[in-house]
Each structure stands twice: as C-alpha cells, then as structure tokens.
N, C-alpha and C positions, 0 to 999 in steps of 0.2 A: 222864566222862559215863557213866552206867549205862543200859544198854539192857535193857528188860524184854521178854519174849516177847509177841507179839501173838496173842491168842486170839479165836475167834469164839464168841459166846454161842449155846448150843444152844437157848435159849428164844426169843430175839427176832432173832438173826442179826447183832447189832451186833458190831463189833470192839472189843476193849479190851486194855489192857496188864495182864498178870498180875504184880502187884506182891506182894512177900513178905507184907505185912501186910493184904492185901485181905480184907475180911470175906466170908463166904459161900462159895459153891461155886467151884471152880477153873474150871469149864466154863460159868459164867454171868457176865454183866456185873454190875457193882455194883448197878444198878437192879433186875435180876431176882433178885439174891441176897438182897435185904433181906427180913427176915421179914414175913409178912403180919400185918396188924393183928389183934389178938385181939378176938374177939367179932363181927367183921364178915365178910361174904362177901368173898372175894378180888376185887380190881378187875381185870377182864380187859380188855385192850386189843383193839380190833377191828383188822382188817387195814389199814385206812386209817391209823390212828394209828401202828401199828408201822412201816409203810412211810414215813410222814412223818418219824418220829423217825430212822429209819435213814438217810434221805436228808439230813436236817439234820446228823446226826453225821458222815456221809461228807464233807459239805461243810466242816464244822469241821476234820476231820482233814486235808483237802486244803489248807485255808488255813494251818493250823499248820505243815504240812510245807513249804509254799511259803515261809513266813516263816522257818523254821529253816534251810532249805537254799538260800535266795536268794543268788545270786552278786552281790556288789557290783561295779558297773562304774564 
C-alpha cells in the first residue's frame, strides 16, 4: 500500500493527497489546480460554498478512514 503525503490547499483549505501524476500546483487541491475556462471570468466561490465543500470533504475523509481502519469484531 502506497501512502501519499497529505497536503492542505492554500486556496480553499481542503486536504488532499499529493500524488506523483497530479495535474496543477503541488500546494493546491485538484479542483483549485484546474485551469480556468478560456474566454470567461473565473468562477469564484463564496465563503459559504467553500465552507460547505470543506465540511463535506472532511466527512467523506472521516467515513473512508473509518471504513479502511475498522476493526472486525
């Protein structure tokens, strides 16, 4: 099992695994690293959207961690 380092995105604050073939910047999550659409203004997220996504991602990580490291009784 390969363990990748956990980084925190400097843009949105979400945690992500830094994998070797991850596109974009090493200090940004994959969502924030994607290039902006050509010809349009960049879509900015407001604080509520960022916080909601952060909470959802934290809950997903917790559930995955619990599933991976659950002790069978």
